[in-house]
N, C-alpha and C positions, 0 to 999 in steps of 0.2 A: 081810444079804442085801447084795452086791457086784456092783459093772459091774467085773469082770476086766475087761484089756488085753493081748493078747497081745505076749509079749517080743521075736519078732520082727517084726511088723509095724507095733506100735502101736494095731493097732485096738482100741475100747472095747466091749466087749458087753454085751446084757442083763443086767437084774438079777439074777444067781443066788447061791443059797447057798453053790454049791459051783463049783470052775471048774468052765469045761466041758470036756468031752473032747476036741474037737478044734477048729481053725479054719480055717473052709473055706478063707479066702483065702490062708494060707500054703499049703494041701494041693491045691491048684490049679498048675497046670503052669508060671502066669505069676510064681510066686515060690516058695517050700519052708519048710520046718519045720526049726526047728534043729539041726544034727548031734547037737548033746544032749538032742535032744526039746523036743518041745511045755511049752511055760513060761508062766506069766501072772505080772503083777504089775499094780498099781492105779496109777491117777491120784496118788494120794496117796505115794503110795512113787516113785513117778518122783518128784514133787514134793520129794521129802525128799533126791534125790540128785544133780538136776539141777536146770538155770533156763534160762526163754526169753531168748535174747538177741535183740538189735535190732541191725540195720544197716544199711545204705543201699548200697542196688543200684542205684547207677546212676540215680541220681535215685529210688528206689524204696524205699518200707522195707518190709523182708526180716524175718520172725523166725524161728527156727528153737531148738533145743535143745543146750545143751551140757553137758557130753561128747556125743559123738553120742549117740543114742539110736533104734532100730527100723533104719525103713530112709536115716530121716535126711534125712528132704527139708525144704523151707524154704516158708514161706507168703508171700503177698506183700498187700501191700495197694494196692487200685486204688481212689485218689480222685480224686473229682470233683465238681463243681458241684452234683449232683444225688442225690448221698450217693454214700459210701463202700460196696467191698465186698471181706469177703477171697478169696483166691484161695488155693488149696486149704489143709492147714490142716498141723496139731501136734498132738502129745499132751499137750500142757500149754497154759494160760496162765494169766498172773500177772495180779495188783493191778495191777504198774506196765506191763506191755503194755496192760492196759484202760485205766488213763487217758490215756496214749499217744494212742491209737486215741480216746479220746472226746476229747481235746483236739484231733483234726483234726477231730473234727466226727463222732464215733462210728461206728457201722457200720448198710449196712442191710438187708447179706443175705451169707449165706454160700455161693459154687461152689468143687466141689471137683472135679479131672480123673476122678479114676476109686479105686475103693475103695482101694488102698493108701496113699490117705491121708486117709481117713475118719477114722483116728486119736481123737482129743478131738472132734470137731465138735460134738457136742450140748454139751459144757462150755462152749465157745467160744459157740454160742447163747445157754445161757441165761446168761451173763454179760451179756451184752447184751439182755435183756430176753424171750428165746426168737424172735430173729430168725428169719427162712426159710433156710433150707438147700436149694438146688438143685442136684441130681442127674437126671438123664439116666433116664428108665424104665426106659430098658434094662438098666441096672446094677443094678436094684432088688434081686438076689436077694442082694447083696452086701452092703448092708447090715446089720451086725449087733444095731448100737442101734437098731428103731426110735424114732421119738419123732414127734411132733405138730410139731414144723418143719421135718422133712427133706420137701421140697416136688415131688416127682417128676414133669417136663416130659417131653409127646414134640414128635416133628417134628424138623426141622433145625436150627433157629434160635430163641433166644428173648431177649428185649429185656430185657436189666434195669433200664435206666433210656435215657437220649439218649444215655450216653456210651460202656457196655458194655453187648455180646451176649456170648451163651454160643451156640458152634457144635458139634454131636455129628459129628465128625471119626469116631470108632469106630477100629478099629486094634489098638490096645494090648487094650483092652476092647468093647464093643459100644455102648458109652453113652458110652465116652470125649470127652470135650470141651475145648475149650478156649476162652479170656474174648479174644472182642477188645477192645478199649481204644480208643477215638477220646478222641486228647488234642492238646493246643496242642504244639509241639516236636516230634512224632513217635508216629505211632499204634503200638500195639502187639501182641502174642498174647502171653498169659500162658498157657505152653501147658504146664504139668509135664512129664512126659515122655512124653505125645500124640506131640508130634515132641520127639526128644530132642536137645538141644544136645549138643553132641560138642566134646571135646575142645580141635580149633581154634577152636571157637567161629563160626566161618563158614560149618559145615555142619552141618546135623540127619540123622539116622538113623529109623529106625521098626521096630520089633518088639512082635512077641508076647509073647514075654519076656525082660527083658533079662539078670536070673541065668544064667536056664537056655540065654540064647542060639539063640531060638527065632525067625526071623524075620518077617517077615510076607508074604504072598503082592503079586504086581503089582498085581492088578487092586484090593485094600487100599489100598496106598498111592496107588494111581492116583485112589481116591475120596477118602480124604485130602488129595491136592493139590487136588482137585474144588470141597469142601466149603469152600474157600481161596480159590479162584479169585476168587471177590467181593469180599474186601475188602483193604482198602489196609495197611501196615502197614511202617513202620520198624525195629523192633524184636521179639527173639523173648525172653523170660524164662524159662530153664528149672527144672527142678525142684532144684536144687543151687544152694549159695554158686558163685556167679562165672559160674555156666552161662548167659553171656546172649551174643545177637548183636546187635551195635548196631551199626544203621546197617545200608542196604543188606540187610535182614532175608527182602522177600520174593524178591529173588533171588536168595539165598542158597536158600533153599526151593525155588526151581523148577530151581537147578544141585544139590540133595540129592537130590533126587525123581528128576532123571536120572540123577545118578550110582548110586544105589541099584538102579534099574529095570536101567542097564548092566551092573551085577556080580551080578544075579543071573538075569539071564538064560539 
């Protein structure tokens, strides 16, 4: 029995004797099946050919897989006086990474923006003693490896500790969430690609599907803006290495929403 992992999206599945016939995440219109067809790997096989890289991303410790694997996202460590939270997730975890996070105070929880980054979330949870993985209940159907550590929450916001609040924005997925981080020196939004930081690093975009280039409608984008309106933030950290809006991010969000709505009007 093996927890097979989709080679295209990097998401680990429930234990089976043979690889699953389908990956629902990749067959959904927001992702895609490899041109060569559906294929599978395992956590151990990826660990033999890849490694977890740790980098400082403008004052935030980030983790990614090298060479690039699957979608290629990074994870971020939100460090607070009341406990640390891993934001988003990747398909590998290593002893070196676990040791470094424990040196910084360990992990209180994991929170993930949407299903494309569920990856090896259970492996990460178990590496820290089975800590909770916070996912919005509207995305329940996309959890391919059910586990007692997965906690589904409902509503519009969830306070993880005095410094960290999950905000359901929807958009890319119904349960798409971001993490608001109240911190000294400038608060931040950790956004995954619920808010997509574009190459200018001064603007954001909003899509139903990024690889298939399906935009969101105006009503949905306005709802995202409304969900974030109560929060102050200076920076936005996106899903990829270097994809950050540093300084004036709240204004960048306002301008980006107006620009997007004008473009699709």
